[in-house]
C-alpha positions in Angstrom: 4.5 24.6 14.2 5.5 23.4 10.7 3.6 20.4 9.3 5.0 17.8 7.1 3.5 14.9 5.5 4.1 11.2 6.3 3.5 8.6 3.5 2.9 5.0 4.4 1.5 1.5 2.9 -1.4 -0.6 4.2 -3.7 -3.1 3.0 -6.7 -1.4 1.6 -9.5 -2.9 3.4 -7.7 -2.1 6.7 -7.5 1.5 5.3 -11.4 1.5 4.5 -12.0 0.3 8.1 -9.7 2.5 9.7 -11.6 5.5 7.9 -15.1 4.0 9.0 -14.1 3.6 12.7 -12.4 6.9 12.8 -15.6 8.6 11.3 -17.7 7.1 14.1 -15.4 8.6 16.4 -15.5 11.9 14.8 -12.1 12.3 14.0 -10.1 11.8 10.8 -7.3 9.0 10.2 -4.7 12.0 10.4 -6.0 12.9 13.7 -5.9 9.5 15.0 -2.6 8.8 13.7 -1.1 12.5 15.0 -2.4 11.0 18.6 -0.9 8.2 18.3 2.6 9.6 17.7 2.1 12.2 20.6 1.3 9.2 22.9 4.6 7.1 21.7 6.5 10.2 22.0 5.2 11.3 25.4 5.4 7.7 26.9 8.7 6.4 24.7 6.8 3.5 24.2 4.1 1.7 21.9 0.8 2.8 24.0 -0.5 -1.0 23.6 0.9 -4.7 24.2 2.5 -6.1 21.2 2.7 -9.7 21.2 5.1 -12.0 18.7 2.5 -14.7 17.0 4.2 -18.0 18.2 3.2 -19.2 14.8 6.0 -17.1 13.1 8.8 -18.1 15.8 12.1 -19.8 14.4 11.1 -22.9 16.0 8.1 -23.5 14.2 9.3 -22.2 10.9 11.9 -24.9 11.0 9.4 -27.5 12.2 7.2 -26.8 9.3 10.1 -26.5 6.9 11.1 -30.3 8.1 7.4 -31.6 7.7 7.3 -30.2 4.1 10.7 -31.5 3.1 9.3 -35.1 4.8 6.0 -34.7 2.7 7.8 -33.8 -0.6 10.1 -36.8 -0.4 7.3 -38.9 0.6 8.9 -39.9 4.4 5.6 -38.3 5.8 2.3 -39.1 4.3 -0.8 -37.2 5.0 -4.2 -38.6 6.0 -7.7 -37.6 6.9 -9.0 -37.5 10.1 -12.2 -36.6 12.0 -12.6 -33.0 13.1 -13.0 -32.5 16.8 -15.4 -30.7 18.5 -14.7 -28.5 21.4 -17.1 -26.4 23.8 -17.2 -22.8 23.7 
């Protein structure tokens, strides 16, 4: 089977961490990404759950922009408060 080169960018520290993790498992990053590609192709899905971070929802971004506008216009004032302790 013919081989091809795939190039993509990722955070440098993430790459280092991935390399270390793969080394601990006794495989290369190339082998790990190839296994991922095979599984995606066979199952026709991402083989793990992916969820959206609600922080980046359109509603929340609109709310944050509104709050920033209020702060910049002086309609909203920020004040300090005591930190809340939570049980772990």
